[in-house]
N, C-alpha and C positions, 0 to 999 in steps of 0.2 A: 239528561237534557231538561232542564227545567226552567220557568220563568217565574218572575214573583208577580203576581196581581194583587194588591192591595193587602199585602202581607200572607197571602196565600201562594205557598209554593205549588206549581202546576207542573206535573209530571208529563212531557209531550214524548215521552217514549211509547206510550199508547196514542195515537192519533185521536186527536180534538174536532170538533165541529163548530164552526162559526156562521151563525144565521144571520142573512140579510136583511135589514130592515131600512128600505130607502123611503125617506121623507121627501121625495123629491117628486115633480110632476111628470118629470121627461128621462126618468131611468129606462134602459132597453125594454126591460120584461116587466117590472112592476111599478113603474113610475105612476104616482097618483092615487095607488092602492089604500096607501095608510095614509089618511089625512084628517082624521080625528080621533079623539081619546079612546071611542070604543073600539074602532079598528085596530089601532095600534096596539093597546093590550090585549086584545084578543090574538092578535098574531105572535106577540112576544109570549103568552101563556103558550100557544101550541109550540113555540119553538123550543122554550123549555121542556114543557111536558117530554118533546120526542127525542130531548137529548141535547140540546143545545149546551155549550159549554160556555161559548160567548154570543152575544149580540152586537152586530157592525152597524151603527147608525150612519147613514152620509145623508148628507144636505146639500149635495152640489153633484149633479151627475157627471161621472166618468165616461158615457157613451161617447163614440167618436162624433165630433161635431157638436158636440153639447152646448147650449148657451151659456153665458157668462151671468153668475150669481155674485152678488155683492157680499162682503164679508157681513154686512147686518142683516142681510136676509138670511145667509147661511147661520147666523147665530139664532136667529129668529126661528129657525125650524129645527135646529140639534137642541137647543139647552132645553128648551122645555118638554120634548121627548124625553131625554135624560131624568130630568126631574120628575115626569110623570111614571116613569118605568122604575125609577127606585123608590118611590113611593108605595108603589104596590107589590115590586118583586125586590127588596133590597139587597138581597145577595147578589143580583145580577154584575156580570161582569161586561161591561159596556166596552165596547171599542167605538172610538170615532174615527169616522171614514174622512180625512181633511187633509187639505196639503198647506194649512194655514195657521201658522203658529197661535195666532191669538185664539180662533177657534178650539184648536188643541188644548190651548190653558184654561180658555172657559169651560170646556169638555170635562177636562180633568179636576178642577175645582169644584166642579157641580157632582162630583162623583164617577166618572168614568175610570177605567181600570186601565187602557193602554189605547195606543194612537196609531191609526193604519193611514199611511202617506203614500200616495200612488206617485209622488214623484220623488221620494227619498232624501227630502230636503232641496231640491232644486229649484222649485219655484218659489220658497220663501227661506231667505238666507238664516232666518232667525229660528227656523223648526229645528234643526240637530242641538242648537244650545238650549233651545225653550226645552224639550225633552230631556236633556242631561238636567236641567235646574229641576224639572219634575219628578224626575226619578221613576218614570213609567218604561214599561215595554214599548217597543218601536218596531211595528212592522213596516220595513222598506220596500217599495217596489221598483221594477226597471221598467222605465220609459223614457222615450226621446221626445222633447218638444213638450206638447200639452195635449188635452183631449183634441182641442181642434185642430192642431196640425200633425198628430202622431202618427197617421195613415200617410203621409207622405215622407216619413224616414223611415224607411223600412230596409236601409241597404246597410248592411254588416260586411266586414272582411270575415268573421267565423262567429256566427249567431253566438254558439255556446261560449267559445272564448272572451267575446266582447263582456256579454253578459256577466261573466265572472269576473272580469276586468273592471267593469262598474261596479259589482258588489264589494271587490276588495278595495276600491277607494271610497265607497261609503261608507263600509264596515270601519275602515281607520280614522274616518273623519266622526263617527258616533263614538268609536272608544276614547278618542282626543276630548269630547265631550263628556266622558264618563258615564255612558249609556252602557249600562250591563246587560240587559236583555234586548237582543236584536232576533228578528224573524225576518226572513226574506220572501219575497215573493215575485217569482220570475216576470210575471205581467203578461199572460195570455192572454192575445187582444189587444196590446197596448204597443205601438209600433211596430206590429208583427204582421206579414201576409197570414193568410189560411196555411200557407205549406209552412211558412215557419214557425207558426205554433204547433203543428204535429212534430216538426224536427226538434223544438223545446223539450216537448212531452216525451218523444220517445228517446232522450239523452237527459232526462231531468236528474238522475241520478248523480251526473256528473257535477251537478251544482253542490253536493254535498261537500266538496272540497273547502268551500269557505268556513264550513262548521259551525252553521247556524241552522235553527230550525226552518223547515222550507212551508210555507203555506202557499197552496193550489188554488187560484180562484178561475176555475173553468166552468161554472154551473150555468148552463143555459144559453154559453155564448154562440156566434156566429161561427166558430170554428167547427161547432158540433151541427147547429142547425142547416147551416149552408152546404155543410157535407152530406147531409141527409136529405136536401132537398127540401126542406120543411120550415118551420117558425121556431122560435125560442119556446111557446107556448107548447108544442110538441116535442120538446127536447130533454124530457126527463131522463127516458129509457137512456139515452145517447150521453146525457150528464152522467150517470151511474157508471156505465162502463168504462167511462175515460178516469172517473172515480178511483176506481180500483186500480188503474195503471198508474196514477199519480202515486197512492198510496204503496205500491210495490215498488215504486223508483224514491219512496222514500219521504213525502209528503207527510207533515206531521200535522197539520190543519188543513180543513178543506172549507173554504169558504161557499156558502151554498144558499139557494134559494129555498131549498127543499131538503129539511133537518133531518126529517125521519128517515129518507131512502139515505142520506148520507151516511146516519147513525147505523142503519143496518149494513152499509157497505163496509164501514170500520170493524162492525162486528165479525163480520165474514173474512175478512181481510186478516184481524187478530186471530182468528182460527187457522186459518190456512199458515200462520207465522207460527204456530206452535207445532206443525207437523214437518 
């Protein structure tokens, strides 16, 4: 199970870690922390040294009820950060977290390696064709509606079957656009109640039926801190516990705020898997 990132074949049979770098003022956990060159480079250096395979840059918060951001503002947040990282760490595999095709195109042209789209091409009808033209790996996430409306859209006939059906349709569309490397993200916290998030995690292995690498994005999310009656700042231990569950159920990429702890989790999982 490999993906091609800038000519480099990455084997996902051993799980990888994607470090989150939000360059937004309003992300739910780290909004506003990385707003100048020094703090950005320091965080990137830490994540790479801790073992991150990918750095995921987001310029538009996808938290529930997030404010609207213009395309020009998103570009202004994201592209200079791509340039900055690649200037100092040129081998970095950068993922662009966007649902807009123009941001995806400009990000790849600036040197990013893959695109992470929370809408799987539903928000921007040009996205999938754009990714096909660019020839880069595409992470497609399950969501209904958009970040402002998704928490009112939590009705499902059968949660797991509906998600599998969603990915079946999206993957077929991506294949038609000649996208070769597809990664699926079931969208923890997106158009799902707390109980549905745990149902999804508990049956995550069933998503392997679509035969694509699986990304789990559960780091410090409300399914953890609300269950523990705490805050996102105090949700690291709970995050690590659920990361192990996700790995045991087939996750190949962990998208995380805390790279070192996630890499430790992968190391222990790999040791468990040998025995």
